Structures are given as C-alpha cells and as structure tokens.
C-alpha positions in Angstrom: 6.2 -176.4 -10.5 3.8 -174.0 -12.3 2.8 -172.2 -9.0 6.0 -172.2 -7.9 6.6 -170.4 -10.9 4.2 -168.3 -10.7 5.2 -166.9 -7.3 8.8 -166.6 -8.2 7.4 -163.4 -11.4 5.2 -162.4 -8.7 7.8 -161.9 -6.2 10.7 -160.9 -8.7 7.8 -158.1 -10.2 7.2 -157.0 -6.9 11.2 -156.5 -5.9 11.4 -154.8 -9.3 8.7 -152.0 -8.2 9.6 -151.9 -5.1 13.4 -151.0 -6.1 12.3 -148.7 -8.6 10.0 -146.7 -5.6 13.2 -146.4 -3.8 14.9 -144.7 -6.6 12.3 -142.8 -7.7 11.9 -141.0 -4.0 16.1 -141.0 -3.9 16.1 -138.7 -7.0 13.4 -136.4 -5.6 14.9 -136.2 -2.4 18.0 -135.6 -3.9 16.4 -132.7 -6.1 14.4 -131.4 -3.5 17.7 -131.0 -1.1 19.9 -129.6 -4.6 16.6 -126.9 -4.4 17.0 -126.2 -1.3 20.5 -125.5 -1.2 20.0 -122.8 -4.2 17.4 -120.7 -2.3 20.0 -120.3 0.8 22.0 -117.9 0.7 26.1 -118.8 0.9 27.5 -117.1 3.5 31.2 -116.7 3.3 32.7 -117.3 6.2 36.6 -116.9 4.5 39.5 -117.7 7.7 37.3 -116.3 10.2 38.1 -112.0 10.0 34.7 -110.3 11.5 34.1 -106.4 13.2 31.4 -104.8 13.5 31.9 -102.0 11.2 34.1 -103.3 8.3 34.7 -100.4 5.4 32.9 -101.1 2.5 31.9 -104.7 2.5 29.8 -104.8 -0.9 32.0 -102.3 -2.7 33.2 -104.8 -5.5 28.8 -105.0 -6.0 29.8 -101.9 -7.3 29.7 -101.5 -11.5 32.0 -100.0 -13.9 31.7 -96.3 -15.4 30.2 -96.2 -18.6 30.9 -93.2 -20.1 29.2 -91.2 -23.2 31.9 -90.7 -26.5 32.9 -86.3 -26.6 31.0 -86.1 -29.9 27.7 -87.2 -28.6 27.7 -83.5 -27.2 27.6 -80.9 -29.2 26.1 -77.0 -28.3 24.8 -74.0 -30.4 26.6 -72.5 -33.1 28.5 -69.6 -31.5 27.7 -65.2 -32.7 29.5 -65.0 -36.4 32.6 -62.8 -36.0 31.1 -59.5 -37.4 27.7 -60.3 -35.7 26.3 -57.2 -32.6 26.9 -60.1 -29.6 30.5 -60.7 -31.1 31.3 -56.8 -31.2 29.7 -56.0 -27.8 31.7 -59.2 -25.9 35.3 -57.5 -27.3 34.0 -54.6 -25.6 33.4 -56.1 -22.7 36.3 -57.9 -22.4 38.6 -54.6 -23.2 36.5 -53.0 -20.2 37.9 -56.8 -18.0 41.4 -56.8 -19.2 42.0 -52.9 -18.8 41.0 -52.9 -15.0 42.8 -56.0 -14.5 43.5 -56.1 -11.0 46.8 -57.9 -8.7 44.1 -60.1 -7.2 42.6 -61.3 -10.9 45.9 -61.6 -12.3 47.6 -64.6 -9.4 44.2 -66.0 -9.9 44.2 -65.5 -13.6 47.8 -67.2 -13.5 47.5 -70.2 -11.1 44.5 -71.7 -12.8 46.1 -71.0 -16.5 50.3 -72.3 -15.2 49.3 -74.8 -13.7 50.0 -78.3 -15.1 46.3 -78.8 -15.8 43.2 -77.7 -14.5 41.8 -80.8 -13.4 45.2 -80.8 -11.4 43.6 -78.3 -9.1 40.0 -80.1 -9.0 41.5 -82.8 -8.5 42.7 -81.3 -4.7 39.4 -80.1 -3.8 38.4 -83.6 -4.6 40.8 -84.8 -2.0 39.8 -81.9 0.3 36.2 -83.1 0.7 36.8 -86.9 0.1 39.3 -85.9 3.7 36.5 -83.7 5.3 33.3 -86.3 4.6 35.4 -89.0 5.5 35.1 -91.7 2.9 36.6 -94.9 2.1 39.7 -95.7 0.1 37.1 -97.5 -2.6 34.4 -94.9 -2.0 37.4 -91.8 -3.1 38.3 -93.8 -6.0 35.1 -93.9 -7.1 34.5 -90.0 -6.7 38.0 -89.6 -8.8 37.5 -91.5 -11.3 34.1 -90.1 -11.6 35.3 -86.4 -11.2 37.7 -87.7 -14.1 35.5 -89.5 -16.4 33.6 -86.3 -16.2 36.9 -83.6 -16.7 37.4 -86.4 -20.0 33.6 -86.3 -21.3 33.6 -82.6 -21.2 36.7 -81.7 -22.4 37.0 -84.6 -25.6 32.9 -82.7 -26.1 34.7 -78.9 -26.1 37.8 -79.9 -28.4 35.3 -82.2 -30.7 33.3 -78.2 -31.4 36.0 -75.9 -30.9 37.7 -77.4 -34.6 33.6 -77.9 -35.2 33.4 -73.6 -35.3 37.1 -72.7 -35.4 35.5 -69.9 -33.5 38.9 -66.9 -33.1 40.0 -66.0 -29.9 38.9 -62.5 -29.3 42.7 -61.3 -29.6 42.7 -61.8 -33.1 39.5 -60.0 -33.8 40.9 -56.7 -31.8 44.7 -57.3 -31.1 44.4 -54.4 -29.0 43.4 -56.4 -25.8 45.8 -57.6 -24.3 47.2 -60.6 -21.5 48.8 -60.7 -18.5 52.7 -59.9 -19.1 54.1 -63.8 -19.9 50.7 -64.8 -20.7 50.5 -66.8 -24.1 47.0 -67.5 -25.9 46.1 -71.0 -26.0 47.2 -73.0 -29.4 43.0 -73.9 -29.7 39.7 -72.1 -31.1 38.0 -69.9 -28.9 34.2 -72.1 -28.6 33.7 -73.3 -25.9 35.5 -72.4 -23.2 37.8 -75.9 -22.0 38.7 -74.3 -18.4 35.0 -73.6 -18.3 33.7 -76.8 -18.9 35.9 -78.8 -17.0 35.3 -76.2 -14.2 31.4 -76.8 -13.9 31.5 -80.6 -14.3 33.6 -80.8 -11.9 31.6 -78.5 -9.8 28.5 -80.5 -10.8 29.4 -83.9 -10.0 30.9 -82.9 -6.5 27.7 -80.9 -5.9 26.0 -83.7 -6.4 28.5 -86.2 -3.8 28.7 -83.9 -1.5 25.5 -81.5 -1.8 26.2 -78.8 1.2 29.5 -78.1 -1.5 27.4 -76.7 -3.7 27.3 -73.1 -3.0 31.3 -73.0 -2.7 31.8 -75.2 -5.8 29.4 -73.0 -8.3 31.4 -69.7 -6.5 34.5 -71.8 -8.0 33.7 -72.7 -11.3 32.6 -68.5 -12.0 35.3 -67.3 -10.6 37.2 -69.7 -13.0 35.2 -69.3 -15.4 35.1 -65.1 -14.9 38.8 -65.8 -15.4 39.5 -66.6 -18.8 37.4 -63.5 -19.7 39.2 -61.1 -17.5 42.9 -62.8 -19.0 41.3 -61.6 -22.8 41.5 -65.4 -24.2 37.2 -66.3 -24.5 34.0 -64.5 -24.6 31.1 -64.6 -22.6 29.4 -66.5 -25.1 32.2 -69.4 -25.1 31.6 -69.7 -21.6 27.7 -69.9 -21.8 28.2 -72.3 -24.0 30.3 -74.2 -21.7 27.8 -74.1 -18.8 25.4 -75.9 -21.2 27.7 -78.2 -22.5 28.7 -79.1 -18.3 25.3 -79.4 -17.6 23.9 -82.2 -20.2 27.9 -84.1 -19.4 26.9 -84.3 -15.5 23.2 -85.1 -16.2 23.8 -87.9 -18.1 26.9 -89.5 -15.6 24.9 -88.7 -12.3 21.9 -90.8 -13.8 23.9 -93.9 -14.9 25.3 -93.7 -11.1 21.6 -94.6 -10.1 21.8 -98.7 -10.2 25.3 -99.0 -9.6 25.2 -100.5 -6.4 27.2 -97.6 -4.8 26.6 -95.2 -2.3 24.7 -91.5 -4.0 26.0 -89.0 -1.3 27.7 -88.1 1.1 26.9 -85.4 3.8 28.0 -86.1 7.2 31.5 -84.0 8.2 33.5 -86.7 9.7 37.1 -85.7 8.8 39.7 -87.7 7.6 39.9 -91.2 5.3 39.6 -94.5 6.4 41.8 -96.0 4.6 42.1 -98.6 1.7 
C-alpha cells in the first residue's frame, strides 16, 4: 500500500512538472510570436488600390507648421527725424517722386491698390506650383508656408511700427507728393510692410524653387523701390524690412528641414498633378 502511494505521488508530481513546462514553453512561444509581429512592419493593403507612380503617398507623415510670434523679432532703431541720414533720405525721395514715370505709377498702383500685396504674391506662388508640377499636398504646403512667412513678417513689422512710431516722409516734408488719388497709409513708416512681405515671399520661394531666385529677388527689389517712388517710405524703412524678412524666413526654412516633406523643386514639369 505504501509503495502504491509513493508511485502515485511520483506520477502526480511528474505530471504537474510536465504541465508546468508545457505551459512555460507555450508562453515563451506566444511572447516570441508577439515580438516577431511587432518587428515586422505592417503593410496596409487597404481595399486593393495600387499604382506604379502614386501621388504623395507619405504626405500624411509631413509635420504641421510651427511659426514664432511676430514679437520674437526686432529691428534696429530707425534714424532720428532730424538726423543727417533722414535728411538725406528726404532729399532722395523728393528727387524720386519728382521723376516718376508712367511705368512707375502703373507698378505702384498695381501693388498698392490690390486688396493686399499677398494676392499678387499668391498668384506668383501658384504660377510656380503649376510650372514645377507640384502635387496637391505639395502645393498646399508651399502656399501655407508662404502665407506663414507673410503673417509672421507682417506681425513683426507692425509690432516694430508701433514701437518706434516713425513719421512718414510726407509728415517731415509735405512737398513730397504721391501719385494722383493715392493716400498715405494710416500706420507708421518703419519698417515697410510691403517690403517685408516681398522679401519674405521671395526668400521662401527661392528656397523651394532655387532656379527662380534671381527673378523673385528682382520682383522684391522692384516692390521695395516702388514704395519709395510712391513717397511713403524712406530707404532705411526698406533696409530694415529686408533684414527682418531674412531673419524670419531663415527660422522658417530651418524648421522645414526635418518635417519629412520635399524641400526643393528643380525640375520643370508644367501642370499640377491634382488632389
């Protein structure tokens, strides 16, 4: 009887040991299987659509835009009203406004009388989008970044305008005349908003479309000069705006380099590929 009990005990112990070992093996296999599944990238086959050249398949990975506040940027103190620099600039404007040509006035009116200069810059942006054949997401991204540069540049500009409250050239010398029917903007002179916008867009678009840099910078220069020929800005207003735009757009461009999206377009394709 005692021997039977010992045998039964041994059999029971052995059975429990085997069950434990089997359970442990099963658990390890499950763990290994799960680990293996985690290591293997999932391939989304969706509902079966395929294409040999899909448009922007990774657009969902592109990061959102991050822009600094306009108050993050500052410009140098403008020349004093009675400084030799300002006096020299007033004389320069008197000469420029006195010798305005018909072509000058047409350019001035085009950039002054549009709902906003942004409108014209958006047209230029869209022309490049079409010329280089950007996809829908790519086009939206470029337009958004251009808008962001304009917004940041202008909020910085107006922060500084109301910091320094620099008078307009016509406030210091009423003999400076504007083209017929045009009015002096109802905000301070320094820095120049049109010029900040012009150089902000030119810098951003020159980054995306490097082959267009010379053309874009010429437009920005012409816009800046038109503000002087109109008689509403000093040369130093424009110089401060160009520097401001450079700092703003350098920050924006730097932020784009790790957002997983295309950085530059150099091949002319003509026509967008749609959305």
